[in-house]
MIDOSE-1310 file (N, C-alpha, C; in nm, 2 decimals, decimal comma, always signed):
residues 282
mklg	+20,81/+10,97/+13,51/+20,82/+10,96/+13,37/+20,72/+10,86/+13,32; +20,64/+10,91/+13,22/+20,54/+10,82/+13,16/+20,59/+10,77/+13,02; +20,57/+10,65/+12,99/+20,62/+10,58/+12,87/+20,51/+10,54/+12,79; +20,51/+10,57/+12,66/+20,40/+10,53/+12,57/+20,45/+10,50/+12,43
tsfp	+20,36/+10,48/+12,34/+20,39/+10,45/+12,20/+20,27/+10,51/+12,12; +20,29/+10,49/+11,99/+20,19/+10,55/+11,89/+20,13/+10,45/+11,80; +20,00/+10,46/+11,77/+19,94/+10,39/+11,67/+20,01/+10,43/+11,54; +20,02/+10,33/+11,44/+20,07/+10,37/+11,31/+19,98/+10,48/+11,25
lial	+20,04/+10,57/+11,17/+19,96/+10,68/+11,12/+19,85/+10,63/+11,02; +19,88/+10,53/+10,94/+19,78/+10,47/+10,85/+19,70/+10,37/+10,93; +19,57/+10,37/+10,92/+19,48/+10,28/+10,99/+19,52/+10,14/+10,98; +19,52/+10,07/+11,09/+19,55/+9,92/+11,09/+19,44/+9,85/+11,01
kdag	+19,48/+9,73/+10,96/+19,40/+9,66/+10,86/+19,26/+9,62/+10,90; +19,24/+9,58/+11,03/+19,11/+9,54/+11,07/+19,09/+9,56/+11,22; +18,97/+9,53/+11,27/+18,94/+9,56/+11,41/+19,02/+9,47/+11,50; +19,05/+9,35/+11,46/+19,13/+9,26/+11,54/+19,27/+9,31/+11,56
avrd	+19,33/+9,37/+11,46/+19,46/+9,43/+11,47/+19,46/+9,55/+11,57; +19,36/+9,63/+11,56/+19,34/+9,74/+11,66/+19,33/+9,69/+11,80; +19,25/+9,59/+11,82/+19,23/+9,53/+11,95/+19,36/+9,47/+12,00; +19,43/+9,40/+11,92/+19,56/+9,34/+11,96/+19,66/+9,44/+12,00
fgqt	+19,67/+9,55/+11,92/+19,77/+9,66/+11,95/+19,74/+9,71/+12,08; +19,61/+9,75/+12,11/+19,58/+9,81/+12,24/+19,60/+9,72/+12,35; +19,56/+9,60/+12,34/+19,57/+9,51/+12,45/+19,71/+9,46/+12,48; +19,79/+9,45/+12,37/+19,93/+9,42/+12,39/+20,01/+9,52/+12,47
fdga	+19,99/+9,65/+12,44/+20,07/+9,75/+12,51/+20,01/+9,78/+12,64; +19,88/+9,76/+12,66/+19,82/+9,77/+12,79/+19,87/+9,67/+12,88; +19,88/+9,54/+12,84/+19,93/+9,44/+12,92/+20,08/+9,45/+12,94; +20,15/+9,51/+12,85/+20,30/+9,53/+12,87/+20,33/+9,64/+12,97
gfdy	+20,23/+9,71/+13,01/+20,26/+9,82/+13,11/+20,29/+9,95/+13,06; +20,26/+9,98/+12,93/+20,27/+10,11/+12,88/+20,17/+10,21/+12,95; +20,21/+10,33/+12,96/+20,12/+10,43/+13,03/+20,02/+10,49/+12,93; +20,06/+10,51/+12,81/+19,97/+10,58/+12,71/+19,99/+10,54/+12,57
vtaa	+19,90/+10,56/+12,49/+19,91/+10,54/+12,34/+19,85/+10,66/+12,27; +19,92/+10,71/+12,17/+19,87/+10,82/+12,09/+19,82/+10,78/+11,96; +19,74/+10,86/+11,90/+19,69/+10,84/+11,76/+19,67/+10,97/+11,69; +19,71/+10,97/+11,57/+19,70/+11,10/+11,49/+19,64/+11,07/+11,35
ghll	+19,63/+11,18/+11,28/+19,58/+11,16/+11,14/+19,48/+11,27/+11,10; +19,47/+11,29/+10,97/+19,37/+11,38/+10,92/+19,23/+11,33/+10,94; +19,13/+11,41/+10,92/+18,99/+11,37/+10,92/+18,96/+11,31/+10,78; +19,01/+11,37/+10,68/+18,98/+11,33/+10,54/+19,11/+11,29/+10,47
stpa	+19,10/+11,21/+10,37/+19,21/+11,16/+10,29/+19,20/+11,22/+10,15; +19,31/+11,22/+10,08/+19,32/+11,27/+9,94/+19,41/+11,18/+9,86; +19,40/+11,18/+9,73/+19,48/+11,09/+9,65/+19,63/+11,10/+9,68; +19,70/+10,99/+9,67/+19,84/+10,99/+9,70/+19,93/+11,07/+9,61
drye	+19,89/+11,11/+9,50/+19,97/+11,19/+9,40/+19,94/+11,34/+9,41; +19,86/+11,38/+9,51/+19,82/+11,52/+9,51/+19,93/+11,62/+9,55; +20,01/+11,59/+9,64/+20,11/+11,68/+9,69/+20,25/+11,63/+9,66; +20,31/+11,67/+9,55/+20,44/+11,62/+9,52/+20,55/+11,67/+9,62
grpp	+20,63/+11,57/+9,66/+20,73/+11,61/+9,76/+20,69/+11,58/+9,90; +20,57/+11,56/+9,93/+20,52/+11,52/+10,07/+20,50/+11,37/+10,08; +20,54/+11,31/+10,19/+20,51/+11,17/+10,21/+20,36/+11,14/+10,20; +20,32/+11,05/+10,11/+20,17/+11,03/+10,10/+20,10/+10,99/+10,23
atfa	+20,18/+10,92/+10,32/+20,11/+10,88/+10,45/+20,06/+11,00/+10,53; +20,12/+11,12/+10,50/+20,08/+11,24/+10,58/+19,95/+11,31/+10,52; +19,90/+11,25/+10,41/+19,77/+11,31/+10,36/+19,68/+11,21/+10,29; +19,73/+11,09/+10,26/+19,65/+11,00/+10,18/+19,57/+10,90/+10,26
gpyi	+19,62/+10,87/+10,38/+19,54/+10,77/+10,47/+19,54/+10,63/+10,42; +19,44/+10,56/+10,45/+19,32/+10,60/+10,53/+19,36/+10,62/+10,68; +19,28/+10,70/+10,75/+19,30/+10,73/+10,89/+19,18/+10,68/+10,97; +19,21/+10,66/+11,10/+19,10/+10,62/+11,19/+19,06/+10,73/+11,28
dpfv	+18,93/+10,74/+11,31/+18,88/+10,84/+11,40/+18,92/+10,81/+11,54; +18,99/+10,91/+11,60/+19,05/+10,88/+11,74/+18,94/+10,86/+11,84; +18,83/+10,93/+11,84/+18,72/+10,91/+11,94/+18,66/+10,77/+11,93; +18,64/+10,72/+11,81/+18,59/+10,59/+11,79/+18,69/+10,49/+11,83
lfgy	+18,82/+10,51/+11,79/+18,93/+10,42/+11,82/+18,94/+10,40/+11,97; +18,95/+10,52/+12,04/+18,98/+10,51/+12,19/+18,85/+10,47/+12,26; +18,73/+10,50/+12,21/+18,61/+10,45/+12,28/+18,61/+10,29/+12,27; +18,65/+10,24/+12,16/+18,65/+10,09/+12,14/+18,76/+10,03/+12,24
lsgl	+18,88/+10,09/+12,24/+18,98/+10,04/+12,32/+18,96/+10,06/+12,47; +18,89/+10,16/+12,51/+18,87/+10,18/+12,65/+18,80/+10,07/+12,72; +18,71/+10,00/+12,65/+18,64/+9,88/+12,71/+18,73/+9,75/+12,70; +18,84/+9,76/+12,64/+18,93/+9,64/+12,62/+19,06/+9,65/+12,70
ttrl	+19,08/+9,76/+12,77/+19,21/+9,78/+12,84/+19,18/+9,83/+12,98; +19,28/+9,84/+13,06/+19,26/+9,88/+13,20/+19,35/+10,00/+13,24; +19,47/+10,01/+13,18/+19,56/+10,11/+13,23/+19,60/+10,22/+13,13; +19,59/+10,19/+13,00/+19,64/+10,28/+12,90/+19,56/+10,41/+12,91
hfvt	+19,63/+10,52/+12,90/+19,57/+10,65/+12,87/+19,57/+10,67/+12,72; +19,48/+10,74/+12,67/+19,46/+10,77/+12,53/+19,48/+10,92/+12,50; +19,57/+10,94/+12,40/+19,61/+11,08/+12,37/+19,60/+11,11/+12,22; +19,52/+11,20/+12,18/+19,52/+11,24/+12,04/+19,65/+11,32/+12,01
gili	+19,72/+11,28/+11,91/+19,85/+11,34/+11,90/+19,89/+11,38/+11,75; +19,80/+11,46/+11,68/+19,71/+11,55/+11,74/+19,57/+11,54/+11,67; +19,47/+11,60/+11,73/+19,34/+11,63/+11,67/+19,35/+11,76/+11,61; +19,31/+11,77/+11,48/+19,31/+11,90/+11,41/+19,19/+11,98/+11,45
lply	+19,19/+12,04/+11,56/+19,08/+12,10/+11,63/+19,00/+12,20/+11,54; +19,06/+12,29/+11,47/+18,99/+12,39/+11,40/+18,90/+12,33/+11,28; +18,91/+12,20/+11,25/+18,82/+12,14/+11,15/+18,69/+12,11/+11,21; +18,68/+12,11/+11,35/+18,56/+12,05/+11,41/+18,48/+12,16/+11,48
qtav	+18,35/+12,13/+11,50/+18,27/+12,22/+11,59/+18,31/+12,19/+11,73; +18,33/+12,30/+11,81/+18,38/+12,29/+11,94/+18,29/+12,21/+12,03; +18,16/+12,24/+12,03/+18,07/+12,17/+12,12/+18,07/+12,02/+12,10; +18,08/+11,98/+11,97/+18,08/+11,84/+11,94/+18,21/+11,77/+12,00
vakq	+18,32/+11,84/+11,99/+18,45/+11,78/+12,05/+18,43/+11,78/+12,20; +18,38/+11,88/+12,26/+18,36/+11,89/+12,40/+18,28/+11,77/+12,45; +18,17/+11,74/+12,38/+18,08/+11,63/+12,42/+18,15/+11,49/+12,40; +18,22/+11,47/+12,28/+18,28/+11,34/+12,26/+18,40/+11,32/+12,36
aael	+18,47/+11,42/+12,38/+18,59/+11,41/+12,48/+18,54/+11,38/+12,62; +18,43/+11,45/+12,66/+18,38/+11,42/+12,79/+18,32/+11,28/+12,81; +18,25/+11,24/+12,71/+18,20/+11,10/+12,71/+18,31/+11,00/+12,71; +18,41/+11,02/+12,62/+18,52/+10,92/+12,62/+18,59/+10,92/+12,75
dfls	+18,61/+11,03/+12,81/+18,68/+11,04/+12,94/+18,60/+10,97/+13,05; +18,47/+10,99/+13,04/+18,38/+10,92/+13,14/+18,38/+10,77/+13,12; +18,37/+10,72/+13,00/+18,36/+10,58/+12,98/+18,49/+10,51/+13,00; +18,60/+10,58/+12,98/+18,73/+10,52/+13,00/+18,78/+10,53/+13,15
ggrf	+18,71/+10,59/+13,23/+18,75/+10,61/+13,37/+18,86/+10,72/+13,38; +18,85/+10,82/+13,31/+18,95/+10,93/+13,32/+19,08/+10,91/+13,25; +19,07/+10,83/+13,14/+19,20/+10,79/+13,07/+19,22/+10,86/+12,94; +19,15/+10,98/+12,92/+19,17/+11,05/+12,80/+19,24/+11,18/+12,81
emgv	+19,33/+11,21/+12,73/+19,39/+11,34/+12,72/+19,40/+11,39/+12,57; +19,38/+11,52/+12,55/+19,36/+11,56/+12,41/+19,47/+11,65/+12,36; +19,54/+11,60/+12,26/+19,64/+11,68/+12,20/+19,58/+11,75/+12,08; +19,60/+11,88/+12,06/+19,54/+11,96/+11,96/+19,64/+12,03/+11,87
gmsw	+19,60/+12,06/+11,75/+19,69/+12,14/+11,67/+19,62/+12,18/+11,54; +19,70/+12,22/+11,44/+19,65/+12,26/+11,32/+19,70/+12,18/+11,20; +19,64/+12,20/+11,09/+19,69/+12,13/+10,96/+19,72/+12,24/+10,86; +19,81/+12,19/+10,77/+19,85/+12,28/+10,65/+19,76/+12,26/+10,53
qepe	+19,67/+12,17/+10,53/+19,60/+12,12/+10,41/+19,47/+12,20/+10,39; +19,48/+12,30/+10,30/+19,36/+12,39/+10,28/+19,24/+12,32/+10,23; +19,25/+12,23/+10,13/+19,13/+12,16/+10,09/+19,05/+12,09/+10,20; +19,12/+12,04/+10,30/+19,05/+11,97/+10,41/+18,97/+12,07/+10,49
yqal	+19,02/+12,19/+10,51/+18,94/+12,30/+10,57/+18,82/+12,34/+10,49; +18,84/+12,35/+10,36/+18,73/+12,38/+10,27/+18,62/+12,28/+10,28; +18,66/+12,15/+10,28/+18,56/+12,04/+10,28/+18,48/+12,04/+10,41; +18,54/+12,10/+10,52/+18,47/+12,11/+10,65/+18,40/+12,24/+10,67
gqdi	+18,41/+12,33/+10,57/+18,35/+12,46/+10,58/+18,42/+12,55/+10,68; +18,55/+12,54/+10,69/+18,63/+12,62/+10,79/+18,73/+12,70/+10,71; +18,77/+12,81/+10,76/+18,87/+12,90/+10,70/+19,01/+12,87/+10,76; +19,09/+12,83/+10,67/+19,23/+12,79/+10,71/+19,31/+12,91/+10,76
htrg	+19,27/+13,03/+10,72/+19,35/+13,15/+10,75/+19,32/+13,20/+10,89; +19,21/+13,15/+10,95/+19,18/+13,19/+11,09/+19,20/+13,08/+11,19; +19,27/+12,97/+11,15/+19,27/+12,85/+11,23/+19,35/+12,87/+11,36; +19,45/+12,96/+11,36/+19,52/+12,98/+11,49/+19,44/+13,05/+11,59
arla	+19,37/+13,15/+11,55/+19,29/+13,23/+11,65/+19,17/+13,14/+11,69; +19,11/+13,07/+11,59/+19,00/+12,98/+11,63/+19,04/+12,87/+11,72; +19,16/+12,81/+11,70/+19,21/+12,71/+11,79/+19,22/+12,76/+11,94; +19,28/+12,88/+11,95/+19,29/+12,94/+12,09/+19,16/+12,96/+12,15
eqve	+19,06/+13,01/+12,08/+18,93/+13,03/+12,14/+18,86/+12,90/+12,17; +18,88/+12,80/+12,08/+18,82/+12,67/+12,10/+18,87/+12,61/+12,23; +18,99/+12,62/+12,26/+19,04/+12,56/+12,39/+18,98/+12,63/+12,51; +18,97/+12,76/+12,50/+18,90/+12,83/+12,61/+18,76/+12,78/+12,63
vlrl	+18,68/+12,76/+12,52/+18,55/+12,72/+12,52/+18,54/+12,57/+12,57; +18,63/+12,49/+12,53/+18,63/+12,35/+12,58/+18,64/+12,34/+12,73; +18,73/+12,42/+12,78/+18,75/+12,42/+12,93/+18,63/+12,47/+13,00; +18,56/+12,56/+12,94/+18,43/+12,61/+13,00/+18,33/+12,49/+13,00
fwtq	+18,32/+12,42/+12,89/+18,22/+12,31/+12,88/+18,26/+12,20/+12,98; +18,39/+12,18/+13,01/+18,43/+12,08/+13,10/+18,43/+12,11/+13,25; +18,40/+12,24/+13,28/+18,40/+12,29/+13,42/+18,27/+12,35/+13,46; +18,18/+12,38/+13,37/+18,05/+12,44/+13,40/+17,94/+12,36/+13,33
pfvt	+17,84/+12,32/+13,41/+17,73/+12,25/+13,34/+17,66/+12,32/+13,23; +17,65/+12,46/+13,25/+17,59/+12,54/+13,14/+17,68/+12,66/+13,12; +17,70/+12,70/+13,00/+17,80/+12,80/+12,96/+17,73/+12,91/+12,89; +17,77/+13,03/+12,93/+17,74/+13,15/+12,85/+17,87/+13,22/+12,81
fkgk	+17,88/+13,24/+12,68/+18,01/+13,28/+12,62/+17,98/+13,35/+12,49; +18,05/+13,46/+12,47/+18,05/+13,53/+12,34/+18,19/+13,57/+12,30; +18,24/+13,51/+12,19/+18,37/+13,54/+12,14/+18,36/+13,57/+11,99; +18,47/+13,57/+11,93/+18,48/+13,59/+11,78/+18,42/+13,48/+11,70
yhei	+18,43/+13,36/+11,75/+18,39/+13,24/+11,68/+18,29/+13,16/+11,74; +18,25/+13,19/+11,87/+18,15/+13,11/+11,94/+18,05/+13,21/+12,01; +17,93/+13,17/+12,01/+17,83/+13,24/+12,10/+17,74/+13,13/+12,16; +17,74/+13,12/+12,29/+17,68/+13,02/+12,37/+17,59/+13,08/+12,47
dnmg	+17,46/+13,05/+12,47/+17,36/+13,11/+12,56/+17,31/+13,01/+12,66; +17,38/+12,99/+12,77/+17,34/+12,91/+12,88/+17,31/+12,77/+12,84; +17,41/+12,71/+12,76/+17,40/+12,57/+12,71/+17,52/+12,50/+12,76; +17,51/+12,37/+12,78/+17,63/+12,29/+12,82/+17,60/+12,14/+12,82
lnrl	+17,70/+12,07/+12,87/+17,69/+11,92/+12,87/+17,61/+11,87/+12,98; +17,60/+11,94/+13,09/+17,52/+11,90/+13,21/+17,57/+11,77/+13,27; +17,69/+11,73/+13,24/+17,76/+11,62/+13,30/+17,91/+11,64/+13,28; +17,98/+11,68/+13,38/+18,12/+11,72/+13,37/+18,21/+11,61/+13,39
parp	+18,33/+11,61/+13,32/+18,44/+11,52/+13,35/+18,48/+11,53/+13,50; +18,54/+11,43/+13,55/+18,58/+11,43/+13,69/+18,69/+11,54/+13,71; +18,76/+11,57/+13,61/+18,86/+11,68/+13,61/+18,86/+11,74/+13,47; +18,91/+11,87/+13,46/+18,92/+11,92/+13,32/+19,02/+11,83/+13,24
ipvw	+18,98/+11,79/+13,12/+19,06/+11,71/+13,04/+19,19/+11,78/+13,00; +19,31/+11,72/+13,03/+19,43/+11,79/+12,99/+19,44/+11,81/+12,84; +19,48/+11,93/+12,80/+19,50/+11,97/+12,66/+19,64/+11,99/+12,63; +19,70/+11,91/+12,54/+19,83/+11,92/+12,49/+19,83/+12,00/+12,36
fgst	+19,93/+12,07/+12,33/+19,95/+12,14/+12,20/+20,06/+12,07/+12,13; +20,03/+12,03/+12,01/+20,13/+11,98/+11,92/+20,16/+12,09/+11,82; +20,29/+12,12/+11,80/+20,33/+12,23/+11,71/+20,47/+12,22/+11,66; +20,50/+12,30/+11,56/+20,64/+12,32/+11,52/+20,71/+12,41/+11,63
meer	+20,83/+12,44/+11,60/+20,91/+12,52/+11,69/+20,92/+12,67/+11,65; +20,82/+12,71/+11,57/+20,81/+12,85/+11,53/+20,75/+12,93/+11,65; +20,78/+13,06/+11,65/+20,74/+13,14/+11,77/+20,59/+13,14/+11,79; +20,51/+13,17/+11,69/+20,36/+13,19/+11,71/+20,30/+13,06/+11,77
pmrr	+20,32/+12,94/+11,71/+20,25/+12,82/+11,77/+20,31/+12,79/+11,91; +20,44/+12,82/+11,93/+20,50/+12,79/+12,06/+20,44/+12,89/+12,17; +20,42/+13,01/+12,13/+20,36/+13,11/+12,23/+20,21/+13,06/+12,26; +20,14/+13,01/+12,16/+20,01/+12,96/+12,19/+20,01/+12,84/+12,28
aakl	+20,10/+12,75/+12,26/+20,12/+12,64/+12,35/+20,15/+12,68/+12,49; +20,25/+12,78/+12,50/+20,29/+12,83/+12,63/+20,18/+12,90/+12,71; +20,09/+12,97/+12,64/+19,98/+13,04/+12,70/+19,87/+12,95/+12,74; +19,84/+12,84/+12,67/+19,72/+12,77/+12,68/+19,74/+12,62/+12,72
gdgw	+19,85/+12,56/+12,70/+19,87/+12,42/+12,70/+19,89/+12,36/+12,84; +19,84/+12,25/+12,87/+19,88/+12,17/+12,98/+20,00/+12,09/+12,95; +20,03/+12,07/+12,82/+20,15/+12,00/+12,78/+20,18/+12,04/+12,64; +20,30/+12,00/+12,60/+20,35/+12,04/+12,47/+20,41/+11,92/+12,40
mpmg	+20,37/+11,89/+12,27/+20,42/+11,79/+12,19/+20,50/+11,85/+12,07; +20,62/+11,88/+12,09/+20,70/+11,94/+11,98/+20,73/+11,85/+11,86; +20,73/+11,91/+11,74/+20,77/+11,83/+11,62/+20,92/+11,84/+11,61; +20,99/+11,76/+11,68/+21,14/+11,76/+11,68/+21,20/+11,76/+11,82
dptd	+21,33/+11,77/+11,82/+21,40/+11,76/+11,95/+21,38/+11,89/+12,02; +21,33/+11,88/+12,15/+21,29/+12,00/+12,23/+21,41/+12,06/+12,30; +21,53/+12,01/+12,28/+21,64/+12,05/+12,37/+21,66/+12,21/+12,37; +21,66/+12,27/+12,26/+21,68/+12,41/+12,25/+21,55/+12,49/+12,27
afpq	+21,44/+12,43/+12,23/+21,32/+12,50/+12,22/+21,24/+12,51/+12,36; +21,26/+12,40/+12,44/+21,18/+12,40/+12,56/+21,21/+12,51/+12,66; +21,34/+12,55/+12,68/+21,37/+12,67/+12,76/+21,30/+12,80/+12,70; +21,29/+12,81/+12,57/+21,22/+12,92/+12,51/+21,07/+12,91/+12,54
lkqy	+21,02/+12,79/+12,53/+20,87/+12,78/+12,57/+20,85/+12,83/+12,71; +20,93/+12,79/+12,80/+20,91/+12,83/+12,94/+20,92/+12,99/+12,95; +21,01/+13,05/+12,87/+21,02/+13,19/+12,87/+20,89/+13,25/+12,82; +20,83/+13,19/+12,71/+20,70/+13,23/+12,66/+20,59/+13,22/+12,76
mada	+20,60/+13,11/+12,85/+20,50/+13,10/+12,96/+20,51/+13,22/+13,05; +20,63/+13,26/+13,09/+20,65/+13,37/+13,17/+20,60/+13,50/+13,11; +20,63/+13,51/+12,98/+20,58/+13,63/+12,90/+20,42/+13,64/+12,91; +20,36/+13,52/+12,91/+20,21/+13,51/+12,92/+20,16/+13,52/+13,06
grsg	+20,24/+13,54/+13,16/+20,20/+13,55/+13,30/+20,17/+13,42/+13,36; +20,22/+13,31/+13,30/+20,20/+13,18/+13,36/+20,32/+13,13/+13,45; +20,29/+13,08/+13,56/+20,39/+13,02/+13,65/+20,37/+12,87/+13,65; +20,46/+12,80/+13,72/+20,44/+12,66/+13,73/+20,51/+12,59/+13,62
tiql	+20,47/+12,46/+13,59/+20,53/+12,38/+13,49/+20,44/+12,34/+13,38; +20,49/+12,29/+13,28/+20,41/+12,24/+13,17/+20,47/+12,10/+13,13; +20,39/+12,00/+13,10/+20,44/+11,87/+13,06/+20,50/+11,87/+12,92; +20,59/+11,79/+12,90/+20,66/+11,78/+12,77/+20,67/+11,63/+12,72
marv	+20,62/+11,61/+12,60/+20,62/+11,48/+12,54/+20,73/+11,48/+12,43; +20,83/+11,39/+12,45/+20,94/+11,38/+12,36/+20,94/+11,24/+12,30; +21,03/+11,22/+12,20/+21,03/+11,09/+12,13/+21,17/+11,02/+12,14; +21,17/+10,89/+12,16/+21,29/+10,81/+12,15/+21,27/+10,70/+12,05
tage	+21,35/+10,69/+11,95/+21,35/+10,58/+11,85/+21,43/+10,47/+11,90; +21,37/+10,35/+11,91/+21,44/+10,23/+11,96/+21,51/+10,17/+11,84; +21,63/+10,23/+11,80/+21,70/+10,18/+11,69/+21,80/+10,08/+11,72; +21,90/+10,07/+11,63/+22,00/+9,96/+11,64/+22,10/+9,97/+11,76
ggpd	+22,10/+10,09/+11,82/+22,20/+10,11/+11,93/+22,17/+10,03/+12,05; +22,05/+9,97/+12,07/+22,02/+9,88/+12,18/+21,98/+9,96/+12,31; +21,95/+9,89/+12,41/+21,90/+9,95/+12,54/+21,99/+10,06/+12,59; +22,12/+10,05/+12,59/+22,21/+10,15/+12,65/+22,18/+10,28/+12,57
awvs	+22,17/+10,28/+12,44/+22,15/+10,40/+12,36/+22,01/+10,46/+12,39; +21,91/+10,37/+12,40/+21,78/+10,42/+12,42/+21,77/+10,49/+12,56; +21,83/+10,43/+12,66/+21,82/+10,48/+12,80/+21,90/+10,61/+12,80; +22,01/+10,62/+12,73/+22,09/+10,74/+12,73/+22,01/+10,86/+12,67
eakr	+21,94/+10,83/+12,56/+21,87/+10,94/+12,50/+21,75/+10,98/+12,59; +21,68/+10,88/+12,65/+21,57/+10,91/+12,74/+21,62/+11,00/+12,86; +21,73/+10,96/+12,91/+21,79/+11,04/+13,02/+21,82/+11,18/+12,98; +21,87/+11,20/+12,86/+21,90/+11,33/+12,81/+21,78/+11,41/+12,80
lqgv	+21,67/+11,35/+12,74/+21,54/+11,42/+12,73/+21,48/+11,45/+12,86; +21,49/+11,36/+12,96/+21,44/+11,38/+13,09/+21,51/+11,51/+13,15; +21,64/+11,52/+13,13/+21,72/+11,63/+13,18/+21,67/+11,76/+13,11; +21,62/+11,76/+12,99/+21,57/+11,88/+12,92/+21,44/+11,92/+12,99
gath	+21,36/+11,82/+13,04/+21,23/+11,85/+13,11/+21,12/+11,76/+13,06; +21,15/+11,65/+12,98/+21,05/+11,56/+12,93/+20,98/+11,49/+13,05; +20,85/+11,49/+13,05/+20,77/+11,41/+13,14/+20,71/+11,28/+13,08; +20,71/+11,28/+12,95/+20,65/+11,17/+12,87/+20,75/+11,13/+12,76
itlg	+20,77/+11,01/+12,74/+20,86/+10,96/+12,63/+20,77/+10,87/+12,54; +20,76/+10,90/+12,42/+20,68/+10,82/+12,32/+20,79/+10,74/+12,24; +20,78/+10,61/+12,25/+20,87/+10,52/+12,19/+20,83/+10,48/+12,05; +20,92/+10,48/+11,96/+20,90/+10,43/+11,82/+21,01/+10,34/+11,77
tppd	+20,99/+10,29/+11,65/+21,10/+10,21/+11,59/+21,13/+10,27/+11,46; +21,25/+10,23/+11,40/+21,29/+10,28/+11,27/+21,19/+10,22/+11,16; +21,18/+10,28/+11,05/+21,09/+10,23/+10,94/+21,11/+10,09/+10,90; +21,23/+10,04/+10,91/+21,26/+9,90/+10,87/+21,23/+9,79/+10,98
vagd	+21,18/+9,84/+11,09/+21,13/+9,75/+11,20/+20,98/+9,76/+11,21; +20,91/+9,65/+11,17/+20,76/+9,66/+11,17/+20,70/+9,53/+11,22; +20,57/+9,53/+11,23/+20,50/+9,41/+11,27/+20,54/+9,36/+11,41; +20,55/+9,23/+11,42/+20,58/+9,17/+11,55/+20,72/+9,21/+11,60
aatk	+20,81/+9,23/+11,51/+20,95/+9,28/+11,55/+20,94/+9,41/+11,61; +20,85/+9,50/+11,56/+20,84/+9,64/+11,62/+20,78/+9,63/+11,76; +20,68/+9,54/+11,77/+20,62/+9,52/+11,90/+20,72/+9,47/+12,01; +20,79/+9,37/+11,97/+20,90/+9,32/+12,06/+21,00/+9,43/+12,09
rlie	+21,04/+9,51/+12,00/+21,14/+9,61/+12,02/+21,09/+9,72/+12,11; +20,96/+9,76/+12,09/+20,90/+9,86/+12,18/+20,89/+9,81/+12,32; +20,85/+9,69/+12,34/+20,84/+9,64/+12,48/+20,98/+9,63/+12,54; +21,07/+9,59/+12,47/+21,21/+9,58/+12,52/+21,26/+9,72/+12,56
akda	+21,23/+9,82/+12,48/+21,27/+9,96/+12,51/+21,20/+10,01/+12,63; +21,07/+9,98/+12,64/+20,99/+10,03/+12,76/+21,05/+9,97/+12,88; +21,08/+9,84/+12,88/+21,13/+9,77/+13,00/+21,26/+9,83/+13,04; +21,35/+9,86/+12,94/+21,48/+9,92/+12,97/+21,47/+10,06/+13,03
lmaa	+21,38/+10,14/+12,98/+21,36/+10,27/+13,03/+21,30/+10,27/+13,17; +21,20/+10,18/+13,18/+21,14/+10,18/+13,31/+21,24/+10,14/+13,42; +21,32/+10,04/+13,39/+21,42/+10,00/+13,49/+21,52/+10,11/+13,52; +21,55/+10,19/+13,42/+21,65/+10,30/+13,44/+21,59/+10,43/+13,50
lg	+21,47/+10,46/+13,46/+21,41/+10,59/+13,49/+21,30/+10,58/+13,60; +21,24/+10,47/+13,61/+21,13/+10,46/+13,70/+21,00/+10,50/+13,64
C-alpha cells in the first residue's frame, strides 16, 4: 500500500511554501504527492453553481512544480492528478514527462484526464468534442515515444515520421486515468490505464472496471488510487476506512483533511494519519 497526499488545488502563496510542503511530506515518509488544476484560469463569477476553485485558480504547472521539488526531495513520487492531456501537444508532454522522470530518478507518474471547460479548449486551439478519442490516441503515442528512440506513426490526430526523443525513460512512465464512474471514461481507463483515479468511492465501480478490462482483452491487475479524509473520527476511523478500501482493491491511498482543517493543523493531521495507516497496513 502506497500512502500519499495532494497539493492544494489553488497554488500555494510562494516558492518557500511549495518547498516546505514537498520537503515536509518527503521527510515524513509519504510515498507520493499529487497535483491537479487547469492550465488556464477564468474569473470566479463565470460559472454559477460551480465552486470557483475548480476553474478560477490560480494553478501551478505540474511539470515546473515537480521539476523544482525533484531536486529538493529524495523519496516522493510525483503524480499529476490529473493533467488535462487533450489541451496539450502530445510530443511536448512526452518530452517534459521523460525529462522530469530522468531528473527525478524515476519518480514521476502521470495521471491524465479531460476537462468540461470548453473555453479552455478554445484558448488552446483544441476541439472539446473530440477530446476522448484524442486522449486515447495520445496515450498510445506517449508510450511509443517512451519506448522507441524514433517513432513512425499515423493516426487520426498524429502523424510522426521517424522522430523521437532519442533518450528514453528507464521504464515506460505509468499512466493513470482520472475519471468519473460513467461507462465511457471507465472503459477508456480499463483499456489503456496502468492505474485508475476515480472521482468518488470505488467500492461498486472497481469490479465493473475489471469487467471492462476483460471486455478489452486485458488480463492482470490495475492499480487503484482511493481517498481517505482524516476527519474527526481519529486514527481508528481512518484505518478502518483505509482497510475497507484496501479490501476493494486500492493500492494507493491519498490522504486529505476536512475543509476546516488547514495550514499547520492539516500538516500535523496528515502525518498522524499516515503514521496510523502505515502501522496498520504496512
